N, C-alpha and C positions, 0 to 999 in steps of 0.2 A: 504494500500500500504506500502511496506517495505521502511523504512527510511534509510538514509545514516548513517554509523557508525560515531563515533566522528572523526576518522581520515579522513573519506570521507568528512565530513562537513568542516574540516580544509582545505582540498584541494579545495573544492568548494569555500570557502571564499577567498582563495588565487587567484583563477581564477577570481572571481567576483570583487575583489579589483583591480586586474590588468586591467580589462576592464573598470572599473569606472575611474581609473587613466588615461587611454587613453582618455576617453571621456572628462573628466574635463580638462586635460592638453591641448587637442586639441582646446577646446573652449577658454581657456585662451590664447593660442598662437594666434589664429585668432583675438581675441579681442585686444590683444596688437599690432598686425600688423595693425589693422584698425586705432587705435588711435595714434600709435607712428611712424610707418614707412611712410615717405613722399617721393615720387619719385621726382627726379629732371630731369628725361628724360623718354622717352617712354619705353625704355627697362627695366628700373628700375620698372616702373609701371606694365609692363607685368610680370616681375619677382616676384613682390609682389603678384599679382593676381594669378599666376600659383602656387606659394608657398601655398597660402591659399587653393586653390583647392586640392593640394597634401595633405595638413594636413586634409582636410575634407574627402577625399577619402580613405586615408590610416591610419588615426589615429582616427578621430571622428566616422566615420561610423562603422568600426570594433569594436570600443569601445562601441558604443550604442547597436549594435547587440549582442555583447558578454555580456554586462550588462543585456540586456533583457533575453537572453537565460539562463544565470546562475541564474537570478531571477526566471525564470520558474522552474529550477531545485530546487532552494530553496523552492519554493511553494509546489512542489510535494513531494520532498524527505526529508524534514526537518519538525520540529515541527512548523515552522513559518506560514505555510499555505499561502493562497492567500489574505485573508482579515481579518485575526484573530485580528489584531490591526489596529487602525486608521492610525498610521504612515506607515504601510505597504501599505495600500490603497492609501495614499498620494504619496508614492514612485512609485506605479504603475501608478498613474495618471500623474506624472511628466515624467516618462519614456516614456509612450505612447504618451503624448503630444510632448515631445522632438523628438521622432522618426517621428511622423506624420508631425509636423511643419518643421523639418529639411528636410524631404523627399520632401514635396510639396511646400515649400516656401524658406527656407534658402538655401538649396542646389541649386535649380534653379537660385536664384539670384546670388549666388557665381559662379556657373558654366558659367553663361552668360558673366561674366566680362573679363576673359582672352582673348577670341577671339576679343572682342572690343578693349582692350588695345593693343593687338598684331597688329591689323589692323590700329588703329588710333593713337597709341602712347599717348602722353600727351593730344592730342585733345579729347581723351576719356573722359576727365574731363569736357567737354562741351556737351557730348552725353547724351541725355535725359534718355535712358534706363540704361546706365552705372551709371549715377548719382542717379537715382531712386534706383537701386540695392545697390549702396554704402550707401545711406541713410537708406534703410531698414535694411541692415546688421549692420550699426552703432547703430541702435536702438535695434534690436532684438537679436544681439549677446550678449550684456551685460545682457539682461533680461534672455536669455537662461543660461548664466553662473550663474546668481543668482539662478535660479531654480535647476540646477544640484548641485550647492553647498548646497542649502537647503536640497535636497534629501540626500546628503552625511552627513550633520550634523544630520538630524533626524535618519539616520541609526546608528549613533554612540550614540546619546542621547536617542533614543527610547521614545519620549514623547507620551502621550495619550495611555499608556498601559491600557489593560483591568484591572479592579480592581478585586482583588481576593475576593471571598465570605467569 
């Protein structure tokens, strides 16, 4: 299969880095909101929850999808391939885990919170479903951040390279 030219690879890297930045920044923003922002009334709680949903829908999800798609292009159209190096395989595992876990667990937990806080206000803080989702997000969001940052660092450091004969 024909590979991208050097200029094409630079453009691909720009797009890949853009999407990675979206994904990482979105997770950082939600993590900060979880641990720093404390509502003093029901509308503030709803505002925080709907803001987290907005960040997920319009920053994290496009970032994750863009990272995945540009990663596929890297695998097909550059010398890096799919599993040529261990660090690439680890990045694929992290990307796929992040997308699956975000789609089927993190996203639903986060998406269920704004309707509850809109309806119940601060009383949402005593709602079992709301508190379960908040607790799950407070545990799994930082772990997700550690994983995506790890993927970012191994992209730069490229450990576990194949040894040349």
